[in-house]
N, C-alpha and C positions, 0 to 999 in steps of 0.2 A: 454383627454388622455385615452388611453386604460387601461384596468385592468392590473396592474403590473404582475398579475399571468397568464394572457392570453398567449396562445402560439402564436408566430408570424405567423406560418403557418395557424392557424385557423382564425386569424384576416384577413390575406391576402385573404383566400379563400372566406370570406364573403364580401369583399369590392372591390376586384380588378378584372377588366375585362381583362383576359389574352388573349383575342382574338384580342385586338387592341394594336398596339405599343404605348409606352409611352415615352416621351422625357427624363424623368429622368432616366428611366431604360436603354434606349439606350445610354445615356451619360455615365452611369455606365459601360455599356458593352465596350464602347470605351476607358474608363479609365482602363480597365482590371479587373473590379469588377465582382462579381458573382450574384448580386441581379437583375436578369433580366430573361426573359422568351424566349422561342424559337421565338415568334412573334417579340420580340425586337431585337434579334440577326439577324433575317431575314431582318428587316427594316434597322438595322445598316449596315449589309453587302451590301444591295442594295445601300445604301448611299455611302459607301466607294468604291463600284464598279465604281460609277460616279466620286467621289471626295475622293481619299484616304487621302488627306490632313486634313480631318476632325479629324482624330486621333491626329494629331499634334496640331490642334486648341484646342481640349479638354484638352490635357495634358499641353499645354502652358497656357491655361486659369487657370488651377489649380496652376501652378507654379507662375503665376502673383499674384494670391490671396495670396499665401504663402509669397511672397516678400512684398506685401502690409501690411499684418498683422505684419510681422517682423519689418518693418519700423514704423508702428503705435505704437507698444509696445516699441521697443528699442529706437527710436529717438523722437517720438511725445509724449510718456508717456501715451498713451491711455490704459485704463484698463477695458473698457466696450465696448461690441460689440453687434449689432443687425443685424443678418445675415438673410436676407429675401430671400426666395427661395433657401433653404438650399440644396435640393437634397439628394440623398442617401449617407449615410456615406461611405467615402473612406479613403485613407491614408491622414494624415495631414489636418484633419478638423480644422475649425477655433479655437475651444477651445484647441486642441492639440498644435497648433503652439503658440497661445497666452499664455497659461498656462505653456508651456514649457519654456518660457522666464520669465513670471511673474505669478507665481502660484495663486496670488490673483485676477486674471482677471475674469470678469463675462461675460457670453455669453448667449444670447437668440437667439435660432434658430426659424425660421418661415417657415412653408410649409403646403400645404393642400393635399399632396399626401398620401393616406392611407398606401402605402408601406413604406414611410419615417416614418409615425407614428408608424408602427409596429416595426421599427428598432430604435425607439427613445432612447432606452436604451443605444445604442452605442454613441449617441449624448449627452446624459445626464451624462455620466461618467465624473466627474469633480475632480480636485484637492481638497484637504480638505480646502485649504485657499480660493478658489474661488467658483464659482457657474456656473451651466449651466441649462437652461430650454428650453422647446420646446413648441411652440404655434401652434396649428392647425388652420391656418387662411390663407386667400387668399390675395395676394398682392394688389388686388383691394379694400381691406377694411382696409386702413391705420389706421383709428380710432380704430378699434378692435385690431389691432396689437399693437398700442401704449398703449392702456389701459391694455392689458395683459402683455406687456413687462415691464411696470412700477412696476409690482410685484417683479421683479428681479433686474431691473436696476434703478439707481437714475438719472433721467433726469435733475438734476441740475449739474451733472458732465459731462465733455466731453465724448462723445460716438461716436464710429465709426459705421456708417450705411453701410452695405455691400449688394449690389445688383449685384450679379454675374450671368450673363446669365439668367436673369429673366424678364427684361423689354421687351425683344423681344416677350414675350407671351402676352403683352398688345398691342392689335392691333392698337388702337387709340393713336397716338403720343401725342396729347394734354393731354389725360388722363394719359399717362405714366409720362409726365412732372409734372402733378398735383399731382400724387402719391409721386414722389420724393420730391416735394416742401412741401407737407403736413408732410411727415416724418421728413424732415430736420428742418421744422419750430418748431417742438417739442423739438429739441436738442439745447443745449446751445452753446454759443460762444466757440470756441476751439474744437468743434466736427468735424468729418471728414466724407466725402462721398467717397466710393469706388464703381465704376461701371466698368463692362466690358461686352461687348455684341458683337455678330457677326456683321460684317460691310459689307455694300454694296458698290460697286464701286471699289473693290480691285481685286477680282478674279471671272470672269464670270462663271467658272466651278463650283465654290462653290455656286453661286447664282442659277445655273441650278439645282444642287442637292437639294438645300433647297426648291426651288419652287416645285420640284417633291415630296419631303417629305411632304410639306404642303398640297399637293393634295391627299395624301395617306389615309386620314382619321384620321391621328394622330393630336394631338393638334398643330396648326400652331405656327411657330416661325418666327417673322418678322425681317429680317435684316434691319439695318438702316445705313445711311451714317455717315461718321466720323463727319461731321458737326452736324448732329442731336445728336449723342452721346455726343459731346462736349457741346451742349446746355443744357444737364441735369445738368451741373455744373455752370450754370449762377448764379452770385452773390456770388460765392465761390472763394477761392484762390487756384488755381491749384498748386500742388506740382510738381516740376521739375521732368521729362521732359514734363509734360502736358498730353494731350490725344494722345496716340501713339499706334501702334501695341503692343499687350501685351508682345511680345518677346523683345521689345525695352524699356520696363519700368524697369529701373535699373537692367539690367541683372547681374548675378553673376560675380564678378571680375575674369578675366582670361578665361571666356567662349568665344567661337567663336563669330564672328560678327553675330548678330541675323538677320534672314530673316524677311521681312514684311509679316505677315499673316493677313487674313481677320477676325481679332478679335481685337477690340480696347478697350482701357480702360484708366482710370486715377484715381487719388486720389486728393481730394481737401479739404481744411480747411474752416470751417465756421468762418468768422471774428467775 
């Protein structure tokens, strides 16, 4: 963790290469955030020029996560969250949604982006009854994540593991599945797994834009088929309606019929 008295801009200038676009900052740009640089805006604009629908995907992904957390707190009684691949703080972060319903909720965020680290204060702001913490770690090191998270979370109590648009950064599918399995193995019965990721086989224009982005020098993000995303939930009990386009996962009552977009996700309970 950075020195609490350190200025974020000083930390950023020492650790961030602003000459290369970064996926978390581009995502922040598509969400309407300000934590990005001209190189990220250029990459984001180049992407939207090919596939304008990426903005809908980014915002629908965020709405899916909000509905997941609301269900977990209000209906499943979950009070602990391990959010891996947090990204930059925006509106309605995990702790804001969870603690807005249950102030005693405890949240651990995980990311290895120095810009997220510099903005960790926003993520660490917690209700007095609950707790939030931030771990500087990589998704490919689940043992480190679990050891550090155990300082804030009680792994004898049901916990929700959130992997939102992070597994696509793990190129090897078997490795990605092994990471999910290792993290879930550490959680007790009654815990939940929430995953959403970009999906292949739905929109060829999206795939063209993503392939071009991956060739740009930025950190690649690998789209996966709906079947592959579904297999991350093997051995768990999927919550209705299963793995679907994120727009179709329990949409708000009275909202228009959702369109299918190339971002799929689901929520499942560990027996």
